[in-house]
N, CA, C and O of each residue as an XYZ file, in Angstrom:
276
protein
N       0.848     -1.166      0.000
C       0.000      0.000      0.000
C       0.894      1.230      0.000
O       1.255      1.755      1.053
N       1.233      1.663     -1.156
C       2.087      2.836     -1.277
C       1.258      4.097     -1.423
O       0.113      4.067     -1.872
N       1.862      5.193     -1.035
C       1.215      6.488     -1.205
C       1.790      7.141     -2.440
O       2.931      6.883     -2.821
N       1.000      7.978     -3.054
C       1.448      8.711     -4.236
C       1.855     10.098     -3.782
O       1.025     10.878     -3.315
N       3.117     10.397     -3.919
C       3.626     11.700     -3.496
C       3.841     12.620     -4.677
O       3.192     12.493     -5.716
N       4.756     13.542     -4.501
C       5.041     14.515     -5.554
C       6.423     14.311     -6.170
O       6.932     15.181     -6.877
N       7.026     13.153     -5.894
C       8.262     12.805     -6.572
C       9.555     13.284     -5.941
O      10.623     13.064     -6.512
N       9.500     13.927     -4.790
C      10.721     14.425     -4.160
C      11.301     13.455     -3.131
O      12.462     13.594     -2.746
N      10.508     12.468     -2.676
C      11.001     11.473     -1.736
C      11.139     11.948     -0.297
O      11.726     11.246      0.526
N      10.606     13.137      0.028
C      10.747     13.676      1.386
C      10.147     12.732      2.420
O      10.818     12.371      3.388
N       8.892     12.327      2.230
C       8.240     11.467      3.218
C       8.879     10.083      3.259
O       8.974      9.482      4.329
N       9.313      9.576      2.124
C       9.980      8.271      2.124
C      11.257      8.307      2.957
O      11.531      7.370      3.706
N      12.029      9.362      2.836
C      13.253      9.488      3.653
C      12.892      9.606      5.132
O      13.533      8.984      5.979
N      11.874     10.396      5.444
C      11.441     10.568      6.829
C      10.918      9.246      7.403
O      11.316      8.842      8.496
N      10.026      8.574      6.663
C       9.414      7.344      7.161
C      10.402      6.191      7.265
O      10.195      5.281      8.068
N      11.457      6.207      6.483
C      12.441      5.123      6.547
C      13.246      5.156      7.842
O      13.894      4.169      8.189
N      13.214      6.271      8.557
C      13.996      6.426      9.792
C      13.209      6.087     11.048
O      13.723      6.248     12.155
N      11.970      5.620     10.902
C      11.145      5.341     12.071
C      10.517      3.953     11.976
O      10.271      3.440     10.885
N      10.264      3.360     13.136
C       9.551      2.090     13.195
C       8.075      2.312     13.489
O       7.354      1.359     13.785
N       7.622      3.549     13.411
C       6.230      3.880     13.714
C       5.283      3.176     12.741
O       5.644      2.896     11.597
N       4.077      2.899     13.210
C       3.021      2.330     12.380
C       2.575      3.418     11.417
O       2.203      4.509     11.850
N       2.605      3.143     10.131
C       2.338      4.161      9.118
C       0.898      4.065      8.633
O       0.494      3.043      8.079
N       0.113      5.139      8.840
C      -1.301      5.180      8.479
C      -1.533      6.290      7.473
O      -1.149      7.438      7.697
N      -2.169      5.937      6.355
C      -2.545      6.920      5.348
C      -4.041      7.168      5.418
O      -4.807      6.260      5.741
N      -4.459      8.382      5.121
C      -5.875      8.749      5.115
C      -6.192      9.350      3.755
O      -5.506     10.264      3.296
N      -7.241      8.832      3.107
C      -7.636      9.369      1.803
C      -9.104      9.052      1.557
O      -9.736      8.346      2.343
N      -9.638      9.574      0.469
C     -10.988      9.227      0.045
C     -10.931      7.925     -0.740
O      -9.930      7.635     -1.396
N     -12.001      7.143     -0.675
C     -12.065      5.858     -1.374
C     -11.783      6.021     -2.873
O     -11.139      5.161     -3.473
N     -12.251      7.096     -3.475
C     -12.050      7.284     -4.915
C     -10.589      7.526     -5.279
O     -10.231      7.488     -6.456
N      -9.746      7.773     -4.286
C      -8.314      7.944     -4.533
C      -7.544      6.626     -4.481
O      -6.359      6.583     -4.813
N      -8.211      5.559     -4.068
C      -7.565      4.249     -3.985
C      -7.466      3.638     -5.383
O      -8.388      3.767     -6.187
N      -6.359      2.980     -5.665
C      -6.164      2.274     -6.935
C      -5.659      0.865     -6.640
O      -5.057      0.619     -5.595
N      -5.911     -0.057     -7.570
C      -5.482     -1.444     -7.369
C      -3.973     -1.604     -7.452
O      -3.381     -2.385     -6.707
N      -3.360     -0.869     -8.352
C      -1.911     -0.966     -8.509
C      -1.321      0.424     -8.653
O      -1.929      1.322     -9.236
N      -0.137      0.579     -8.115
C       0.582      1.844     -8.202
C       2.051      1.502     -8.389
O       2.615      0.728     -7.616
N       2.659      2.065     -9.393
C       4.089      1.799     -9.600
C       4.872      2.307     -8.405
O       4.686      3.438     -7.956
N       5.736      1.470     -7.907
C       6.551      1.894     -6.770
C       8.024      1.734     -7.119
O       8.402      0.964     -8.002
N       8.820      2.474     -6.408
C      10.270      2.426     -6.593
C      10.881      1.784     -5.352
O      10.230      1.736     -4.308
N      12.108      1.292     -5.439
C      12.731      0.596     -4.304
C      12.776      1.422     -3.017
O      12.745      0.851     -1.927
N      12.847      2.740     -3.115
C      12.936      3.570     -1.911
C      11.563      3.925     -1.329
O      11.495      4.526     -0.257
N      10.457      3.564     -2.020
C       9.117      3.885     -1.522
C       8.814      3.113     -0.242
O       9.085      1.916     -0.156
N       8.263      3.788      0.735
C       7.908      3.184      2.018
C       6.403      2.935      2.031
O       5.629      3.887      1.932
N       5.962      1.664      2.153
C       4.527      1.373      2.136
C       3.843      1.733      3.452
O       4.473      1.769      4.509
N       2.557      1.994      3.367
C       1.728      2.247      4.540
C       1.358      0.906      5.174
O       1.249     -0.103      4.477
N       1.167      0.896      6.483
C       0.694     -0.299      7.178
C      -0.825     -0.366      7.153
O      -1.410     -1.446      7.240
N      -1.462      0.802      7.035
C      -2.913      0.883      7.047
C      -3.329      2.122      6.267
O      -2.644      3.145      6.292
N      -4.472      2.016      5.565
C      -5.066      3.174      4.902
C      -6.516      3.253      5.344
O      -7.232      2.251      5.330
N      -6.952      4.450      5.739
C      -8.319      4.671      6.196
C      -9.034      5.561      5.190
O      -8.535      6.625      4.823
N     -10.225      5.108      4.739
C     -11.068      5.916      3.866
C     -12.423      6.080      4.542
O     -12.650      5.555      5.632
N     -13.319      6.810      3.889
C     -14.659      6.981      4.448
C     -15.474      5.691      4.376
O     -16.520      5.586      5.017
N     -15.007      4.707      3.602
C     -15.746      3.456      3.433
C     -15.107      2.255      4.103
O     -15.727      1.193      4.170
N     -13.904      2.387      4.593
C     -13.274      1.229      5.208
C     -11.848      1.478      5.648
O     -11.256      2.526      5.390
N     -11.327      0.479      6.318
C      -9.950      0.493      6.795
C      -9.232     -0.651      6.091
O      -9.690     -1.793      6.130
N      -8.123     -0.350      5.457
C      -7.347     -1.349      4.727
C      -6.056     -1.610      5.495
O      -5.287     -0.690      5.772
N      -5.831     -2.887      5.836
C      -4.623     -3.260      6.572
C      -3.781     -4.198      5.734
O      -4.299     -5.078      5.047
N      -2.481     -3.999      5.802
C      -1.548     -4.883      5.104
C      -1.443     -6.178      5.902
O      -1.166     -6.154      7.101
N      -1.664     -7.305      5.236
C      -1.583     -8.621      5.887
C      -0.723     -9.526      5.025
O      -1.160     -9.963      3.960
N       0.460     -9.806      5.455
C       1.345    -10.664      4.663
C       1.616    -10.039      3.311
O       2.114     -8.916      3.229
N       1.293    -10.756      2.258
C       1.519    -10.244      0.910
C       0.294     -9.540      0.346
O       0.373     -8.932     -0.721
N      -0.841     -9.613      1.044
C      -2.066     -9.009      0.519
C      -2.558     -7.859      1.373
O      -1.918     -7.451      2.342
N      -3.714     -7.350      0.982
C      -4.346     -6.247      1.703
C      -5.764     -6.675      2.028
O      -6.498     -7.106      1.139
N      -6.161     -6.564      3.280
C      -7.512     -6.906      3.699
C      -8.267     -5.654      4.089
O      -7.726     -4.765      4.746
N      -9.543     -5.591      3.672
C     -10.376     -4.475      4.091
C     -11.129     -4.887      5.341
O     -11.731     -5.959      5.396
N     -11.086     -4.028      6.334
C     -11.809     -4.227      7.583
C     -13.043     -3.345      7.513
O     -12.920     -2.157      7.218
N     -14.245     -3.888      7.777
C     -15.442     -3.049      7.693
C     -15.344     -1.834      8.610
O     -14.854     -1.926      9.735
N     -15.813     -0.707      8.114
C     -15.824      0.526      8.892
C     -17.177      0.639      9.562
O     -18.203      0.682      8.884
N     -17.193      0.688     10.876
C     -18.439      0.799     11.632
C     -18.440      2.140     12.340
O     -17.592      2.410     13.191
N     -19.399      2.976     11.979
C     -19.513      4.299     12.591
C     -20.777      4.315     13.420
O     -21.859      4.020     12.913
N     -20.653      4.655     14.693
C     -21.831      4.710     15.581
C     -22.071      6.119     16.036
O     -23.013      6.373     16.787
């Protein structure tokens, strides 16, 4: 689950220096099935949209139902 940046690698350099859990937030319509990534790209551990929460599990991505009360 990679994020699409602006090509400068600032966040990738920053995120590579931390063991923090990486969470991305976006609208569902911004999600794509595939995104070209480069070796230095740092993937997200989780992405949250208005329709669900996507977690990286092994080699795949699982959507967790979003329950709003």
